[in-house]
C-alpha positions as CSV (number, residue, x, y, z in Angstrom):
1,X,116.5,68.9,124.4
2,X,113.4,67.8,122.5
3,X,110.0,68.8,123.7
4,X,107.0,66.4,123.6
5,X,104.9,66.7,120.5
6,X,101.5,68.3,121.2
7,X,98.7,66.0,120.2
8,X,96.9,66.8,116.9
9,X,93.3,68.0,117.3
10,X,90.2,68.8,115.4
11,X,90.7,68.9,111.6
12,X,94.3,67.5,111.7
13,X,93.1,64.6,113.9
14,X,90.4,63.8,111.4
15,X,92.9,63.9,108.5
16,X,95.3,61.5,110.2
17,X,92.5,59.1,111.0
18,X,91.3,59.3,107.4
19,X,94.8,58.2,106.2
20,X,94.5,55.3,108.5
21,X,91.1,54.3,107.0
22,X,92.5,54.4,103.5
23,X,95.6,52.1,103.4
24,X,95.8,52.4,99.6
25,X,96.2,56.1,100.0
26,X,94.0,59.2,100.6
27,X,93.5,61.5,97.6
28,X,96.0,64.4,97.6
29,X,93.1,67.0,97.4
30,X,91.8,65.9,100.8
31,X,92.3,68.4,103.7
32,X,95.2,70.3,102.0
33,X,95.9,72.7,104.9
34,X,95.8,70.0,107.5
35,X,98.0,67.6,105.5
36,X,100.7,70.2,105.0
37,X,101.0,70.7,108.7
38,X,100.9,67.0,109.4
39,X,103.6,66.3,106.8
40,X,105.9,68.9,108.5
41,X,105.4,66.9,111.8
42,X,106.2,63.6,110.0
43,X,102.7,62.1,110.7
44,X,101.8,61.7,107.0
45,X,103.7,61.4,103.7
46,X,102.8,61.8,100.1
47,X,103.8,59.0,97.7
48,X,102.7,57.3,94.5
49,X,99.7,55.0,94.7
50,X,97.8,52.9,92.1
51,X,95.0,54.8,90.5
52,X,92.4,54.1,87.8
53,X,94.7,53.1,84.9
54,X,97.6,55.2,86.2
55,X,99.6,56.0,89.3
56,X,98.6,59.0,91.4
57,X,100.0,60.9,94.4
58,X,98.2,60.1,97.7
59,X,98.6,60.7,101.4
60,X,99.7,57.8,103.7
61,X,100.0,57.7,107.5
62,X,103.6,57.2,108.7
63,X,104.7,54.9,111.5
64,X,105.1,58.1,113.6
65,X,101.5,59.1,112.7
66,X,100.2,55.7,113.8
67,X,102.1,55.8,117.0
68,X,100.8,59.3,117.7
69,X,97.2,58.1,117.2
70,X,97.8,55.2,119.5
71,X,99.2,57.5,122.1
72,X,96.2,59.9,121.8
73,X,93.7,57.1,122.1
74,X,95.6,55.5,125.0
75,X,95.3,58.7,127.0
76,X,91.5,58.6,126.9
77,X,90.2,57.7,130.4
78,X,88.6,54.4,130.8
79,X,89.8,52.8,127.6
80,X,91.5,49.4,127.3
81,X,93.4,48.6,124.2
82,X,93.8,45.6,122.0
83,X,97.0,44.5,120.3
84,X,96.4,47.0,117.5
85,X,95.9,50.0,119.7
86,X,92.2,50.2,119.1
87,X,89.8,50.5,122.0
88,X,88.3,47.1,122.7
89,X,86.3,47.7,125.9
90,X,85.7,50.5,128.4
91,X,85.8,50.3,132.2
92,X,82.0,50.7,132.2
93,X,81.6,47.7,129.9
94,X,83.8,45.6,132.2
95,X,81.7,46.3,135.3
């Protein structure tokens, strides 16, 4: 039986979110220890990306990584989500 994946926290959470912010790829030297652990969990992957005059290896968020971020954000109390999983309004703002 498979166990639920524990949510990423702290530095790893920052690293996954950084990959989301850079859709053309996050430089390979960013957060090396966090990225190694995230790659083992299938949340990020390394692949070739366009660079200045040549192609370079970069980190990219995987569909599993995106789903994991949506799940983490959806579990925050008082948050309503839009179609893309981002917080659109809180319960306090609705009142």
